[in-house]
LUMLUM-824206 format. One record per residue: residue number from 0; residue in one letter; chain; x, y, z of N, C-alpha, C in turn. Coordinates in Angstrom, 2 decimals. Last residue first. Layout:
REM residues N
NODE  num  residu  chaine       nx       ny       nz      cax      cay      caz       cx       cy       cz
NODE  NUM       A       A        X        Y        Z        X        Y        Z        X        Y        Z
...
//
This chain:
REM residues 225
NODE  num  residu  chaine       nx       ny       nz      cax      cay      caz       cx       cy       cz
NODE  224       L       A   -40.16   243.59   -19.50   -40.28   244.21   -20.66   -39.34   243.38   -21.75
NODE  223       R       A   -39.77   241.86   -17.27   -40.71   241.46   -17.90   -41.06   242.61   -19.11
NODE  222       R       A   -38.42   242.01   -14.70   -37.58   241.49   -16.30   -38.81   241.14   -17.08
NODE  221       W       A   -39.14   243.08   -12.76   -39.72   241.96   -12.87   -38.85   241.00   -14.27
NODE  220       A       A   -38.38   245.98   -13.55   -37.74   245.46   -12.50   -37.85   244.12   -12.35
NODE  219       A       A   -40.18   246.49   -15.49   -38.90   246.30   -15.82   -38.06   245.63   -14.63
NODE  218       L       A   -42.49   246.28   -14.15   -42.48   245.31   -15.63   -40.87   245.26   -15.52
NODE  217       L       A   -42.24   248.86   -12.49   -42.44   247.29   -11.82   -42.14   246.42   -13.18
NODE  216       A       A   -42.01   250.52   -14.42   -40.76   250.39   -13.49   -41.25   249.08   -12.97
NODE  215       R       A   -44.43   250.68   -15.55   -43.19   250.39   -16.49   -41.99   249.91   -15.47
NODE  214       T       A   -45.90   251.80   -13.48   -46.48   250.56   -14.12   -45.00   249.96   -14.71
NODE  213       R       A   -44.76   254.32   -13.11   -44.89   253.25   -11.86   -45.14   251.86   -12.66
NODE  212       P       A   -45.49   255.53   -15.54   -44.23   255.23   -15.11   -44.30   254.49   -14.42
NODE  211       C       A   -47.51   255.71   -18.18   -47.65   254.63   -17.02   -46.07   254.42   -16.21
NODE  210       G       A   -47.25   256.69   -20.42   -47.68   257.30   -19.66   -48.08   256.84   -18.13
NODE  209       L       A   -45.88   255.04   -21.65   -47.48   254.83   -22.50   -47.99   255.88   -21.17
NODE  208       D       A   -43.14   254.51   -21.29   -43.84   254.09   -20.37   -45.75   254.12   -20.71
NODE  207       S       A   -41.72   252.74   -24.61   -42.20   253.81   -23.90   -42.85   253.29   -22.66
NODE  206       A       A   -40.73   250.30   -25.28   -40.12   251.66   -25.99   -40.25   253.01   -25.07
NODE  205       K       A   -41.97   248.51   -24.28   -40.83   248.20   -24.52   -39.96   249.87   -24.63
NODE  204       M       A   -44.66   248.47   -23.60   -44.26   249.26   -22.98   -42.55   249.24   -23.23
NODE  203       A       A   -45.96   246.62   -25.40   -45.89   247.98   -25.77   -45.47   249.00   -25.09
NODE  202       A       A   -45.22   244.45   -23.75   -44.86   244.62   -24.72   -44.77   245.86   -25.54
NODE  201       A       A   -46.83   244.93   -21.40   -45.50   244.74   -21.19   -44.63   245.00   -22.77
NODE  200       L       A   -49.43   244.24   -22.37   -48.71   245.47   -21.89   -47.38   245.74   -22.02
NODE  199       R       A   -49.03   241.62   -23.20   -49.09   242.85   -24.41   -48.85   244.04   -23.95
NODE  198       R       A   -48.68   240.48   -20.60   -47.82   240.07   -21.64   -47.56   241.52   -22.91
NODE  197       L       A   -51.47   241.14   -19.44   -49.79   241.96   -19.26   -49.11   241.58   -20.18
NODE  196       D       A   -53.02   239.72   -21.16   -53.08   241.35   -21.13   -52.05   242.03   -20.57
NODE  195       A       A   -52.12   237.14   -20.32   -51.65   237.38   -21.77   -51.85   239.21   -21.99
NODE  194       A       A   -52.85   236.97   -17.94   -51.64   236.86   -18.12   -51.07   237.43   -19.56
NODE  193       T       A   -55.60   239.70   -17.39   -54.83   238.29   -17.47   -53.58   238.07   -17.77
NODE  192       D       A   -56.19   242.22   -17.30   -56.94   241.26   -16.53   -56.06   240.10   -16.02
NODE  191       V       A   -56.48   245.15   -18.37   -55.42   244.36   -18.13   -55.84   243.28   -16.96
NODE  190       D       A   -58.56   245.96   -21.28   -58.12   246.05   -19.94   -57.30   245.35   -20.02
NODE  189       A       A   -58.62   247.65   -24.30   -58.46   246.36   -23.56   -58.06   246.74   -22.17
NODE  188       A       A   -60.93   249.41   -26.58   -59.85   248.95   -25.60   -59.75   247.39   -24.75
NODE  187       A       A   -62.89   250.73   -28.96   -62.62   249.83   -28.34   -60.89   249.68   -27.65
NODE  186       P       A   -64.05   254.21   -28.89   -62.99   253.06   -29.38   -62.97   252.08   -28.48
NODE  185       L       A   -67.32   254.89   -28.07   -65.97   254.92   -27.92   -65.17   253.97   -28.69
NODE  184       L       A   -70.87   255.36   -29.14   -69.53   254.52   -28.80   -68.40   255.03   -28.97
NODE  183       A       A   -74.04   256.31   -27.61   -72.76   256.27   -28.64   -71.67   255.90   -28.13
NODE  182       L       A   -77.16   255.84   -27.57   -76.20   255.21   -27.38   -75.20   255.95   -28.44
NODE  181       R       A   -80.51   257.16   -26.26   -79.34   257.16   -27.35   -78.02   257.07   -27.12
NODE  180       L       A   -82.98   254.81   -25.21   -81.55   255.84   -24.45   -80.84   256.02   -25.89
NODE  179       G       A   -84.79   253.24   -25.10   -85.13   254.20   -25.84   -83.96   255.40   -25.46
NODE  178       L       A   -84.83   250.89   -23.66   -84.99   251.65   -22.68   -85.56   253.10   -23.85
NODE  177       E       A   -83.56   249.09   -25.54   -84.88   248.67   -24.78   -85.73   249.69   -24.27
NODE  176       R       A   -81.35   249.95   -26.14   -82.30   250.17   -27.09   -83.70   249.84   -26.30
NODE  175       C       A   -80.18   249.53   -23.80   -80.08   251.17   -24.35   -81.03   250.99   -25.32
NODE  174       R       A   -80.25   247.09   -24.04   -81.01   247.61   -22.83   -81.13   249.21   -23.14
NODE  173       D       A   -78.14   246.43   -25.80   -79.71   246.01   -26.06   -80.47   246.56   -25.17
NODE  172       V       A   -76.14   247.46   -24.49   -76.38   247.81   -25.81   -77.97   247.46   -25.99
NODE  171       T       A   -75.92   245.43   -22.72   -75.98   247.01   -22.32   -76.41   247.57   -23.33
NODE  170       A       A   -75.44   242.95   -23.81   -76.59   243.11   -23.01   -76.82   244.81   -22.69
NODE  169       P       A   -72.50   244.08   -24.81   -74.16   243.45   -25.87   -75.43   243.45   -25.04
NODE  168       F       A   -71.49   244.07   -22.81   -71.57   245.23   -23.34   -72.80   244.89   -24.38
NODE  167       V       A   -71.64   241.34   -21.30   -71.72   242.60   -20.58   -71.95   243.57   -21.59
NODE  166       Q       A   -70.51   239.03   -21.99   -72.08   239.52   -22.42   -72.55   240.69   -21.88
NODE  165       D       A   -68.58   237.99   -21.13   -68.79   238.76   -22.53   -70.09   239.31   -23.03
NODE  164       T       A   -68.38   238.89   -17.57   -68.78   237.85   -19.14   -68.40   238.71   -20.03
NODE  163       S       A   -68.75   240.37   -15.71   -67.56   239.49   -15.81   -67.38   238.81   -16.84
NODE  162       W       A   -72.25   240.24   -15.34   -71.15   240.73   -14.92   -69.81   239.92   -15.23
NODE  161       A       A   -74.95   239.71   -16.70   -74.28   238.61   -16.40   -72.60   239.34   -16.17
NODE  160       I       A   -77.55   241.88   -15.60   -76.30   241.86   -16.21   -75.35   240.57   -15.74
NODE  159       D       A   -79.59   242.70   -13.80   -79.68   241.54   -14.40   -78.79   241.26   -15.71
NODE  158       Q       A   -79.30   246.12   -14.23   -79.68   245.12   -13.60   -80.08   243.77   -14.20
NODE  157       F       A   -78.15   248.52   -15.44   -77.70   248.07   -14.62   -77.86   246.84   -13.88
NODE  156       L       A   -80.35   249.66   -16.67   -79.10   249.54   -17.06   -78.26   248.31   -16.77
NODE  155       R       A   -82.50   250.29   -15.19   -82.40   248.91   -15.83   -81.09   248.58   -16.37
NODE  154       E       A   -81.72   252.79   -14.30   -81.46   251.80   -13.45   -81.40   250.37   -14.30
NODE  153       C       A   -82.66   254.93   -16.15   -81.04   253.81   -16.47   -81.09   253.03   -15.54
NODE  152       R       A   -84.42   256.68   -15.71   -84.71   256.06   -16.91   -83.46   255.30   -16.92
NODE  151       G       A   -84.80   258.80   -13.47   -85.01   257.06   -13.50   -85.27   256.18   -14.48
NODE  150       A       A   -83.97   260.95   -13.94   -85.41   260.77   -14.47   -85.69   259.35   -14.27
NODE  149       T       A   -81.25   260.74   -13.24   -82.25   261.65   -12.28   -83.95   261.26   -12.62
NODE  148       L       A   -80.35   259.68   -15.63   -80.03   259.20   -14.06   -81.15   259.58   -13.30
NODE  147       A       A   -80.74   262.10   -17.66   -81.47   260.33   -17.95   -81.31   259.56   -16.37
NODE  146       G       A   -79.50   263.90   -16.62   -80.81   264.14   -16.57   -81.42   262.42   -16.65
NODE  145       A       A   -76.98   263.28   -16.66   -77.20   263.42   -15.50   -79.01   263.00   -15.61
NODE  144       R       A   -75.94   261.01   -19.20   -76.35   262.31   -19.04   -77.20   262.23   -17.74
NODE  143       L       A   -73.03   258.96   -18.88   -74.14   259.26   -18.86   -74.81   260.53   -18.65
NODE  142       A       A   -70.45   256.32   -19.95   -70.82   257.83   -19.20   -72.45   258.38   -19.57
NODE  141       I       A   -68.29   253.91   -18.70   -69.70   254.27   -19.43   -70.02   255.49   -18.67
NODE  140       L       A   -65.19   252.08   -19.78   -66.24   253.30   -19.33   -67.54   253.23   -19.83
NODE  139       Y       A   -65.19   249.19   -20.41   -64.19   249.79   -19.74   -64.60   251.28   -19.52
NODE  138       Y       A   -67.20   246.71   -20.95   -66.81   247.80   -21.01   -65.71   248.74   -20.03
NODE  137       G       A   -66.65   243.31   -22.31   -67.35   243.94   -21.23   -67.06   245.55   -21.61
NODE  136       G       A   -65.43   241.99   -23.98   -66.69   241.72   -24.16   -67.61   242.66   -22.83
NODE  135       D       A   -62.55   242.30   -24.04   -63.27   241.09   -23.41   -64.83   240.87   -23.19
NODE  134       E       A   -62.34   244.83   -24.97   -62.19   243.53   -26.12   -62.74   242.17   -25.53
NODE  133       A       A   -64.98   247.33   -24.04   -63.77   246.54   -24.12   -63.47   245.26   -24.92
NODE  132       P       A   -66.57   250.04   -25.51   -66.58   248.48   -25.43   -64.72   248.24   -24.91
NODE  131       G       A   -67.86   252.66   -23.79   -66.14   252.39   -24.56   -66.27   250.52   -24.29
NODE  130       L       A   -70.54   254.66   -24.22   -69.69   253.41   -23.74   -68.31   253.14   -24.62
NODE  129       A       A   -72.82   256.74   -23.32   -71.56   256.71   -24.08   -70.89   255.60   -23.61
NODE  128       V       A   -76.34   258.08   -23.19   -75.06   257.12   -22.73   -74.10   256.89   -23.76
NODE  127       D       A   -77.64   260.05   -24.45   -77.86   259.69   -23.27   -77.00   258.90   -22.59
NODE  126       A       A   -76.09   262.20   -26.93   -76.29   261.02   -26.52   -76.77   261.16   -25.08
NODE  125       D       A   -75.80   264.90   -28.17   -77.19   264.07   -28.35   -77.10   262.78   -27.76
NODE  124       G       A   -74.04   266.12   -25.48   -74.50   266.63   -26.88   -75.79   265.68   -27.12
NODE  123       E       A   -73.03   265.27   -23.33   -73.24   266.65   -23.30   -74.25   267.09   -24.59
NODE  122       V       A   -72.37   262.81   -24.22   -73.45   262.87   -23.26   -73.90   264.40   -23.18
NODE  121       L       A   -69.86   263.47   -25.57   -70.87   262.82   -26.15   -72.15   262.82   -25.51
NODE  120       E       A   -68.33   264.87   -23.93   -69.06   265.21   -25.05   -70.16   265.14   -25.58
NODE  119       F       A   -67.57   262.38   -22.12   -68.38   263.75   -21.80   -69.31   264.33   -22.93
NODE  118       A       A   -66.19   261.06   -24.14   -67.30   260.70   -23.43   -68.27   261.84   -22.82
NODE  117       R       A   -63.88   262.85   -24.46   -64.81   262.64   -25.57   -66.36   261.90   -25.06
NODE  116       H       A   -62.53   262.81   -21.98   -63.18   264.10   -22.66   -64.33   263.59   -23.49
NODE  115       V       A   -61.83   260.17   -22.05   -62.75   260.52   -21.11   -63.28   261.89   -21.45
NODE  114       T       A   -60.21   260.62   -24.11   -61.11   259.50   -24.18   -62.05   259.75   -23.28
NODE  113       A       A   -58.13   261.94   -22.98   -58.78   262.45   -24.62   -60.10   261.55   -24.58
NODE  112       V       A   -57.04   260.84   -21.26   -57.53   261.83   -21.05   -58.81   262.05   -21.94
NODE  111       S       A   -56.65   257.13   -21.73   -56.41   258.90   -21.51   -57.36   259.64   -21.64
NODE  110       L       A   -55.69   254.26   -20.06   -56.72   255.00   -20.46   -56.36   256.93   -20.54
NODE  109       T       A   -54.05   252.86   -19.01   -53.46   253.83   -20.33   -54.65   254.69   -20.71
NODE  108       P       A   -54.99   251.32   -17.34   -54.01   252.30   -17.05   -53.54   253.19   -17.78
NODE  107       H       A   -57.52   249.94   -16.49   -57.05   250.34   -18.10   -56.05   251.36   -17.56
NODE  106       D       A   -58.45   249.16   -14.22   -57.46   248.15   -14.98   -57.42   248.42   -16.40
NODE  105       S       A   -60.08   250.80   -12.63   -58.58   250.87   -12.58   -57.64   249.61   -13.42
NODE  104       G       A   -62.97   251.87   -14.21   -61.93   251.09   -13.49   -60.59   251.30   -13.49
NODE  103       V       A   -65.45   254.65   -14.95   -64.09   253.62   -15.28   -63.68   252.79   -14.33
NODE  102       A       A   -68.07   256.61   -15.33   -67.45   255.71   -14.28   -66.39   254.69   -15.35
NODE  101       A       A   -69.34   259.84   -15.14   -68.76   258.62   -16.02   -68.24   257.90   -15.18
NODE  100       V       A   -71.95   262.25   -15.78   -71.37   261.49   -14.99   -70.87   260.07   -15.70
NODE   99       A       A   -72.76   265.53   -16.15   -72.57   264.52   -16.62   -72.03   263.72   -15.72
NODE   98       A       A   -73.80   267.66   -14.27   -74.75   267.43   -15.10   -74.22   266.36   -16.19
NODE   97       A       A   -73.86   266.88   -10.42   -72.89   267.35   -11.90   -73.66   267.10   -13.12
NODE   96       E       A   -75.23   266.20    -8.46   -74.11   266.86    -8.54   -73.34   267.75    -9.62
NODE   95       R       A   -76.82   263.91    -9.34   -77.41   264.69    -8.30   -76.29   266.35    -8.19
NODE   94       A       A   -75.07   262.02   -10.24   -75.95   262.92   -11.08   -76.62   264.03   -10.47
NODE   93       A       A   -73.96   261.01    -8.11   -72.82   261.75    -8.70   -73.99   262.62    -9.65
NODE   92       A       A   -75.89   259.06    -7.25   -75.36   260.07    -6.50   -74.76   261.17    -6.94
NODE   91       S       A   -75.92   257.56    -9.92   -77.04   258.32    -9.42   -77.05   259.32    -8.33
NODE   90       L       A   -73.21   256.49    -9.57   -73.71   257.49   -10.26   -75.02   258.11   -10.28
NODE   89       A       A   -73.72   254.72    -7.28   -72.63   255.88    -7.32   -72.83   257.05    -8.47
NODE   88       A       A   -75.83   253.09    -7.98   -75.92   254.19    -6.49   -74.93   255.04    -6.76
NODE   87       Y       A   -74.94   251.87   -10.51   -76.08   252.79   -10.20   -76.18   253.78    -9.05
NODE   86       L       A   -72.74   250.60    -9.40   -72.39   251.39   -10.47   -73.62   252.58   -10.35
NODE   85       R       A   -73.70   248.76    -7.30   -72.86   249.75    -6.83   -72.45   250.73    -7.96
NODE   84       E       A   -75.42   247.35    -9.04   -75.93   248.05    -7.68   -74.91   249.12    -7.29
NODE   83       G       A   -73.66   245.91   -10.50   -74.37   247.04   -11.27   -74.94   247.48   -10.04
NODE   82       L       A   -72.29   244.43    -9.00   -71.57   245.73    -9.68   -72.70   246.43   -10.02
NODE   81       S       A   -74.52   243.40    -5.89   -73.69   243.56    -7.17   -72.74   244.63    -8.01
NODE   80       E       A   -74.78   245.10    -3.63   -73.98   243.96    -3.30   -73.61   243.67    -4.71
NODE   79       G       A   -73.90   248.32    -2.51   -74.49   247.59    -3.14   -74.07   245.96    -3.20
NODE   78       C       A   -71.45   251.20    -2.51   -72.77   250.62    -1.96   -73.70   249.71    -2.52
NODE   77       Q       A   -68.21   252.27    -2.28   -69.05   251.61    -2.93   -70.43   251.13    -1.98
NODE   76       R       A   -67.39   255.59    -0.79   -67.76   254.00    -0.50   -68.89   253.35    -1.55
NODE   75       I       A   -65.12   257.72    -2.36   -66.54   257.39    -1.59   -66.84   255.86    -1.20
NODE   74       G       A   -62.83   260.54    -1.79   -63.16   259.15    -2.04   -64.58   258.67    -1.45
NODE   73       R       A   -60.93   262.94    -3.30   -62.09   262.50    -2.81   -62.40   261.10    -2.96
NODE   72       V       A   -57.18   262.71    -3.23   -58.59   262.93    -4.12   -59.68   262.13    -2.89
NODE   71       P       A   -55.33   262.62    -1.38   -55.87   263.97    -1.76   -56.91   263.95    -2.57
NODE   70       G       A   -55.92   259.95     1.10   -55.29   260.59    -0.33   -55.78   261.72    -0.66
NODE   69       D       A   -56.77   256.74     2.93   -56.01   258.26     2.91   -55.36   258.74     1.49
NODE   68       P       A   -59.27   254.86     2.62   -57.93   254.97     2.24   -57.65   256.84     2.16
NODE   67       M       A   -61.76   254.02     4.62   -61.63   254.98     3.67   -60.04   254.91     3.47
NODE   66       A       A   -61.69   251.04     6.73   -61.47   252.60     6.74   -61.15   252.90     5.26
NODE   65       E       A   -64.27   248.70     7.04   -62.97   248.92     6.68   -62.71   250.76     6.22
NODE   64       E       A   -66.49   247.36     7.76   -66.12   248.59     8.54   -64.77   249.10     8.39
NODE   63       G       A   -66.86   245.69     4.82   -67.64   246.15     6.41   -67.31   247.46     6.60
NODE   62       D       A   -64.34   246.40     2.45   -65.07   245.25     3.37   -65.63   245.77     4.83
NODE   61       L       A   -64.95   248.23    -0.15   -64.38   248.07     1.08   -65.37   246.92     1.99
NODE   60       A       A   -64.46   249.92    -3.03   -64.93   248.62    -2.77   -64.19   248.58    -1.46
NODE   59       W       A   -64.37   253.70    -3.43   -63.55   252.24    -2.97   -64.97   251.17    -2.73
NODE   58       A       A   -63.93   255.49    -6.18   -65.12   254.75    -5.45   -64.55   253.48    -4.95
NODE   57       L       A   -62.93   258.76    -6.15   -62.36   257.57    -6.19   -63.62   256.84    -5.54
NODE   56       V       A   -63.36   261.52    -8.75   -63.73   260.95    -7.39   -63.32   259.53    -7.12
NODE   55       T       A   -62.56   264.24   -10.77   -62.43   262.68   -10.19   -62.43   262.26    -8.88
NODE   54       T       A   -64.04   266.42   -12.99   -63.37   266.04   -11.12   -63.49   264.68   -11.05
NODE   53       F       A   -62.69   267.51   -15.93   -63.45   266.74   -14.78   -63.12   266.65   -13.37
NODE   52       S       A   -60.29   268.08   -17.77   -61.35   268.83   -17.43   -62.59   268.07   -16.82
NODE   51       G       A   -57.62   266.08   -16.14   -58.76   266.28   -17.29   -59.61   267.41   -17.01
NODE   50       T       A   -55.32   265.62   -14.57   -54.86   266.79   -15.61   -56.12   266.89   -16.19
NODE   49       Q       A   -56.23   263.26   -13.38   -56.57   264.62   -12.64   -56.13   266.07   -13.49
NODE   48       L       A   -55.65   261.29   -14.88   -57.04   261.63   -14.65   -57.28   262.96   -14.22
NODE   47       R       A   -52.84   260.72   -14.34   -53.45   261.44   -15.68   -54.65   261.93   -15.55
NODE   46       D       A   -52.92   260.04   -11.50   -52.09   260.73   -11.99   -52.51   261.84   -13.36
NODE   45       L       A   -54.71   257.61   -11.99   -55.18   258.78   -11.37   -54.38   259.93   -11.46
NODE   44       L       A   -52.90   255.99   -13.38   -54.30   256.66   -13.89   -54.86   257.94   -13.21
NODE   43       D       A   -50.78   255.42   -11.63   -50.40   256.16   -12.73   -51.74   256.67   -13.41
NODE   42       D       A   -52.17   254.31    -9.62   -51.51   255.70    -9.21   -51.15   256.36   -10.54
NODE   41       L       A   -53.59   252.08   -10.59   -53.88   253.06    -9.74   -53.48   254.50    -9.77
NODE   40       F       A   -51.16   250.77   -11.60   -52.05   250.97   -12.39   -53.02   251.97   -11.66
NODE   39       A       A   -49.81   250.88    -8.56   -49.07   251.16    -9.74   -50.18   251.57   -10.86
NODE   38       A       A   -51.68   248.71    -7.48   -51.44   249.92    -6.95   -51.14   250.99    -8.15
NODE   37       H       A   -51.53   246.58    -9.10   -52.80   247.12    -8.88   -52.49   248.65    -8.25
NODE   36       L       A   -48.85   245.74    -8.41   -49.26   246.19    -9.92   -50.37   247.05   -10.14
NODE   35       A       A   -49.02   244.99    -5.82   -48.25   246.28    -6.15   -48.70   246.78    -7.68
NODE   34       A       A   -50.51   242.71    -6.14   -51.26   244.14    -5.51   -50.14   245.31    -5.74
NODE   33       A       A   -48.75   241.22    -7.74   -50.21   241.39    -7.92   -50.61   242.76    -7.21
NODE   32       Q       A   -46.89   240.77    -5.64   -46.51   241.33    -7.12   -48.01   241.90    -7.68
NODE   31       A       A   -48.39   239.09    -3.80   -47.58   240.69    -3.38   -47.48   241.43    -4.92
NODE   30       P       A   -49.17   236.96    -5.08   -50.42   238.03    -4.77   -49.56   239.31    -4.15
NODE   29       T       A   -46.93   236.74    -8.25   -47.34   236.61    -6.56   -48.28   237.20    -6.03
NODE   28       L       A   -47.94   235.98   -11.49   -47.72   236.71   -10.51   -47.52   236.19    -9.12
NODE   27       D       A   -49.03   233.88   -12.43   -48.22   234.30   -13.07   -47.56   235.41   -12.43
NODE   26       G       A   -50.66   233.79    -9.92   -49.88   232.28   -10.27   -49.01   232.96   -11.64
NODE   25       I       A   -52.57   236.47   -10.34   -51.93   235.32    -9.29   -51.94   234.04   -10.00
NODE   24       L       A   -54.39   237.34   -12.26   -52.96   237.14   -12.43   -51.93   236.59   -11.33
NODE   23       R       A   -56.72   237.62   -10.86   -56.46   236.73   -12.17   -55.42   236.44   -12.74
NODE   22       T       A   -56.57   239.26    -9.05   -56.31   237.84    -8.67   -56.24   237.08    -9.86
NODE   21       K       A   -56.14   241.91    -8.70   -55.52   241.30    -9.57   -55.41   239.86    -9.73
NODE   20       V       A   -56.85   241.88    -5.20   -56.68   242.46    -6.78   -55.94   241.84    -7.15
NODE   19       R       A   -56.76   239.98    -2.75   -57.97   240.65    -3.29   -57.85   241.45    -4.23
NODE   18       G       A   -53.92   239.07    -2.33   -54.89   238.23    -2.45   -56.20   238.86    -2.89
NODE   17       E       A   -53.15   242.28    -0.74   -52.55   240.81    -1.35   -53.83   239.95    -1.23
NODE   16       R       A   -54.55   245.15    -1.48   -54.18   244.21    -0.60   -53.99   242.77    -1.44
NODE   15       A       A   -55.33   247.97    -2.55   -54.22   247.06    -3.02   -53.73   246.14    -1.50
NODE   14       P       A   -58.51   248.98    -2.42   -57.52   249.19    -1.93   -56.42   247.71    -2.11
NODE   13       K       A   -60.08   249.29    -5.73   -60.09   248.58    -4.56   -58.37   249.18    -3.67
NODE   12       T       A   -62.15   250.86    -7.57   -61.21   250.55    -7.44   -61.02   249.90    -6.12
NODE   11       F       A   -63.64   253.48    -9.93   -63.98   252.31    -9.20   -62.68   251.56    -9.07
NODE   10       L       A   -64.02   256.80   -10.33   -63.05   255.69   -10.54   -63.11   254.60    -9.52
NODE    9       L       A   -66.21   258.74   -11.89   -65.94   257.87   -10.77   -64.82   256.92   -10.98
NODE    8       L       A   -66.16   262.31   -12.57   -65.97   260.96   -13.27   -65.44   259.74   -11.98
NODE    7       R       A   -68.41   264.63   -13.39   -68.06   263.85   -12.26   -67.68   262.56   -12.93
NODE    6       R       A   -68.46   268.19   -14.66   -68.49   266.42   -15.05   -67.85   265.94   -13.88
NODE    5       D       A   -69.09   270.46   -13.38   -70.40   269.81   -14.27   -69.87   268.63   -14.87
NODE    4       S       A   -66.68   270.84   -12.53   -67.68   270.67   -11.63   -69.28   270.17   -12.46
NODE    3       P       A   -64.79   271.43   -14.40   -64.73   270.43   -13.80   -66.01   270.02   -13.25
NODE    2       E       A   -66.89   273.67   -16.91   -65.92   273.53   -15.67   -65.85   272.17   -15.22
NODE    1       P       A   -66.34   272.92   -20.72   -66.98   272.63   -19.23   -66.24   273.08   -18.17
NODE    0       M       A   -65.05   275.03   -22.74   -64.80   274.04   -22.08   -65.65   273.76   -21.17
//
């Protein structure tokens, strides 16, 4: 198994501020509940990811001079206007320190360490890029061989993408073909962005916390299980 220093996972997230996170759930949840759920997702996911054979770094979306949140896990500040610019900047910087890099968001709290390991294995093998398709047409994980990033081959993957639409995944697949990048796919999975997504997660957690004890405790307290 490679050393964690050979693999860098960037966990893209935001501080859990009311009205700023899980905004598509506000209405079904109060702003305070949405912020609490975001914090639970992040903490449950971070606890699990830190057991993996890779180094996890928190990539924070911060406003202006907003201070970096404290914590035991290294954090960096996202840089760039669009999500594509922020992804490319963070992944390129990580690729100067590790042989394989990946990015995930905090909206998929049940993401398994085994899935992340598989993504790294794919780009350590024959693939340049590994994608985890999300059921809403985006992707929940992207992993890249560092050599492809440092050679400047991958910036186009993140340019002129209609982020937060169902065209993100197909457009990225097309870009891989355009750039001659070898692509490997992970199993499809669902983020938790909408009220329907949350109801599906709550139903799945009736019998088990799915490795997300904080999230399940909140849903139980809100009588949603």
